[in-house]
N, C-alpha and C positions, 0 to 999 in steps of 0.2 A: 421395401415393396413400392409399387408404382403410386399408390394412393394412401394417404393417412386414413385410418379407419378405426371404428369402435366395434367391439365384438361382444355379443351375448352368446355364451356357449349354450348348447341345448341342455335342457334339464333331463331329457331322456336320451342317454347316450346309445347310439347304434354303432355298428361297425363303420358305416359311413352315414353321415347325416345330411338331410337336404339343407339348402341354403336359401335365405331371403336376403337379397342384396338391396339396400335402401339407397336411393339417389335423391338428394335434396334439391330444392329449387334455387333460383338465382338470388344471390345476396344472402343466402342462409348458410348453414354449416351442418356437419355430420351429427350434431346433437339434436337437431330439430326432429327428424323422423324417428331417431333412436329413442325419443321420449316415450314412444308407445311400444318399445321392444318387449317389455314385460307382459304385454297383452297378447302377444303373438304366439302361435302354437309352440308347445314346448319341445317338440322333436327337431326344430330347426336351429341351425346356426343363424343368428341375425347379425348381419354385418352392415354398418352404415359408413359409406365412403364420403370423404371430403373432396369436393371439386378442386381442380388444380389451379384455378386462377384466383389469386388473393386480391380482394377488394378492400382490405384493411378492416380493422375493428371486428374481427371474427366473421366477416362475410366472404363468401366464395362463390365463384361462378364456373359453370362448365364451358361457357363461351361468353364473349363480350356482347352486350346489346348497347348500341349507340343511338343517339337521337340527333337528327339534323335540326336546322333552324325552324322548320315547319313541324317539328315534333313527330316526324316519321321515325319509326324504329328500324334499325338495321342490325341484323344478327351477323356475327363473324362466323360464316359457315365453315371456313377452314379450321378455326379453333374448335368448332362443334364436331367436325369429322375427326380431328386429333383426339378429342375427348372420347368419341365413340370407340376408337381403336384402343385407347388407353384403358377404358372399362373392360373391353374384350380381353386384353392382356392381363388385367387385374384379376379377372375371373380365373384364368389359368394359374396365376400365382396363388390365389386362395385355395384352389384344388391341390396344388403342390404343398402348401404349408399347413392345411387343416384337413382333418378326416371328413372331407365333404364329398357327397355323392355327385359326380360330374353329370349324371343323368337326371338330377332333380334340383335345378337352379331356377329361382324366381327373381325377377327384377321388380322392385316396387319403386316407382318414380312419381314425384310430385312436381308439377309445373315444368321448369326447365329439365329437371330430372326425369320427368315423364317423356319429354321430347327425345331425350337421350335413350331412354328405355326402349322406345319404339325403334330408334335407329340401330341400337345394338342387337335387339332381338330379331329384327327383320334382315339385318346384314349378316348375322352369325347365328342362325336358328339352331345350328348344331351345338351351340354353347348354352342356350337358354330354352327352357321348356315352358315357362309361364311368365307373363308380364301383367303387372297391375299398373295401369296407366291412369293417373289421377290429375285432373286439372291441367292437361296439356293437349298436344295434338300430334299427328303424324306428319312430320316435315320430310317429304320424299327426297329433298335435296341433301339431307344429312345421311340418308341411307347409302350403303355401298352401291356403286354402279352395277346394274344387272341383278339387283336383289330380288326382282320379281321371279327370277328363274330358280330361286332357292327352294329347298324341300321344307315345307312348313307343316308336314304331317304330324310332328310332335309338339307344335307350338299352340298354346292357348292364351287367350287374352281377356282380361277384365278391364274395361275402361269406364271412367266416371267423370262427371263434370257438374259444376254448379250452374243453374240456369241464369243466375244473375252475376256471373263472374265478370268483373270489370277489368281484369288483367288479361285473361285469354278468352276471347269471345266464344260462347258455346257453339256457334256456327262452325268454328274451326274444328272443334272436337267432333262434331257430328259427321264430318267428312270422312273420318277414319273407318267407320263401320262398313260402308259400301266397298271401300278399297280392300278391307280385310276379307270381307265376304268373297270378293272377286278373286283374291289370292287363295281362297279355300282355308283361311285361318279361323278356327273355332273361336268365337268371341261373344262377349256379353257387353252391352253398353247401357249404363244407367245414368239418370240425371237426378239432381237433388235441388230443392229450392234454396240454394245458398250461394254465397259469393266465391271468392278464390280461397278455398280451404277444404278441409276434410271433416265432414259432419260425423257424429257418432253413428248414424244410420249407414253412411258410406263405409265407415270402418267395419261395422258389423257385417255388411254385405260382402265386402271383399274377403274378410276373414272366413266367412261361411263358404264362399266360393273356393278358397284355398283348401279348406278342410274337406269339402265334398269331393274336390278333384283328386285328393290324395287317397280317398278310401276306395 
């Protein structure tokens, strides 16, 4: 399969089960977000993917981030777009290999994984029904050209950010809501008094959002 991944099978087996696909941050790996798999709703397949670029010592990235002499950050947008399409193809592979409901797919992304979740969901809304976008932002340059014309009627989004995040400024995250509102995408945006991470309250809120949305 396209991406190395960990699987937590649903405890409640249905004919086809919904999927939570976890996408980790820059320099992390598939075990990071998978650590809270046991806390996620029991009817889901929980699958955590490892990003394709190996940074050694168990660290991986969805795309390179380089610094110049003045400490400006540059993202490799071509790599980011390749990862976007890789994740989209990986979703198809998962549906083909596991009894997953193709109409009930949620991306849960943190940091760089959040940036990719936005890009995949808005480029391929026919493949994704929900996005949980934590501690990242919507980079329109990584989305497929002409994404604005897509049908977003089945897409919903929960975004969250720490107000004292030193890695991804909260201002970047705040720009997503007006853009999503403009595209007619149902979305919730919450902030927490934390840095670059997921607080217990944040976790509880997105879990509650998932559960409410499915009932």
